[in-house]
N, C-alpha and C positions, 0 to 999 in steps of 0.2 A: 504494500500499499504506500502510496506517495502521500506524505503529510503536507497539506497546504494550509498554512496559517492565514487566517483572515480575521479582521475585526469588523463587526457590524454595529452600526449606530442603533441605539435603542429608539425605535419609533416612539414618539412622545404621546400620541393619542390616535384614536380611531379617526378623528377628523383629519389629522395630518396624513394618515395612510390613504384615506378616501380621496383626499385632494391630490396626492402623488400618483396613485395608480390610474391606469387608463380604463380598466374594467375591474369590477368586483362582483364575484359570483359565489353562489353556493353550488358546489359540484361534487358529483360522485366520480371517483377514479375507476374507469373501466378496465384499463390495461396500461402496461408499461412497455416501452420499446427499447431498442438497442441504443446504448450510449454512442456518442460521436463527438468529434472535435469541431467546434464552430469555425468555419472558414478553411477547413483542410483536413488532411490525414495526419495521423500520429507517425512521426519519424522516430523509430526506436534505435537508430544507429548511434545516437549521441550518448552522453553521460547522463547520470540521474538528474542533474540540475537542468539540463536542456529538456529532458522528458517532462520533468515537473513543470517547467515553464509552459510547455505546450498543453499540459493537462489542465491548466487554469481555464482553458477554453472548452472543457468538457460539458456536454449537455446530455440529459436523459429526458426523452419525450414521454409524456403521459397523455392518453386519450381520456378526456373527461366528458361527462354528460351533465349539462347545466340543469340545475334544479330550480334556482331562483337567481334573478339578476338584480343587483343593487346599483350598479353603475355600468354603462356601456351599452353596446348594441346587440349583444347576444340575446338569445331567447330561450326560455325554459324548454327543455327537450333537445336543444342543439347539442351536437358533439363537437369538440374542438381538441386540437393538440396544443399542449403547453409544455414548457421545458423547465427543468430544475438543474442547478449547477452542482452535479455530483455524478458518480458512476464508475463503471469499470470498462476498460478498453484495452485489448491486447495484453491482458494480465496485469495491467496497472489500474489501481483504484484511487479515487480521490473522494475525500469526505471533508467538506468545509465546516461540518458541525451544524448544518442547517437541518430543519425537519424534513423528512423524506415522506412524500405521500404514499399511502398503502392502497393497493387495489381493493375495491369493495367499500372503502370508507368514504365518508362525505366530509367536505371541508368548506370553510369560507376561504376563498382564494382571491387576494388582490393580484391583479395581473398587469404587467407593463409590456409594451411592445419593445422588443430588443432593437435598439437603434441600428439602422442600416440593414435589417433583416425583415422577414415576414413572420418571425417567431414571437410567441407570447411567453413571457417568463413569469414564473410564480414568485411573488415577493414573499419568500419563505419566512422571513423574520416576522411577518405579520399574519401568517397563516394560522387558522384555528380549526380544530376538529369539531364537527357537529356531533354531539354526544349520542345520537340515535341515527341509525342508517335510514336515509330517505332515498327515494328514486325519483327520476323525472316524472314518472307516471303519477306520482302523488304530489307534484309541486304545488298544485292548487289547494291541497289540504295538509301542508306541512304543519305539524304541531308546533305552535309558537312558544311553547314552554320548554322545548328541547334545549338542553344545555350546550353552551359554546365553551370549548376548552382551548385556551391559548396554547400554542406549541413552542413558543420561544420567548417572546417578550410580552409579559402580562400587561404592560403599560398601554398597549394598543386597545386592550379590551377592558380597561378599568371601568367599572360600572356596567359592563355588558356581560350578562350571564346567560342569556337565552336568545333564541331567534327573534322573539318579540322585542328585546332590547336593541338588536341590530336594526330591525324595521324602524323603531322609534328614532334611533341615532341617524339613520339615513334620511328619514323624513325631516328631522331637525336641520340637517345639513342642506338638503335641497330647498327647504323653505327659506333658509338664510340666503341662499344663492339667488333666489328669485325676488327677494325683497329689494 
């Protein structure tokens, strides 16, 4: 395993994450794909340092099914591919210490478009697990009392403990933006 050290700023609030991301969705992870290097292929002929430098560009794709949309133009029931910065390629693995989505689980996922690409990246520092599995077919009847579990920085979800709390936070943000 290649150890890549990274420091991540602690997002200060749900409002800050909502303002930063391009889309925010509740989504169920359907599958995980093969990891790859953004912008090229892994050259393993160099030393460990050069391989580690290349592996900073690793991406692992996930197919997600949208359950609910809080921001953006996705629709409930849509599927899309998103990427996370971790994975294994040609026997080398990278772990940045970020939360890794699991197939079958449902998450709140802030998403950002990766500059210069057509990829959507998960803002993993602000990802939260939805405590009860829901599927897109039940999107219109999601139990609003379902627990939201922050996966990295709890500051993002301070005061937000359920789906109803997220709905209220998004409503407050969008009302402020239209005033």
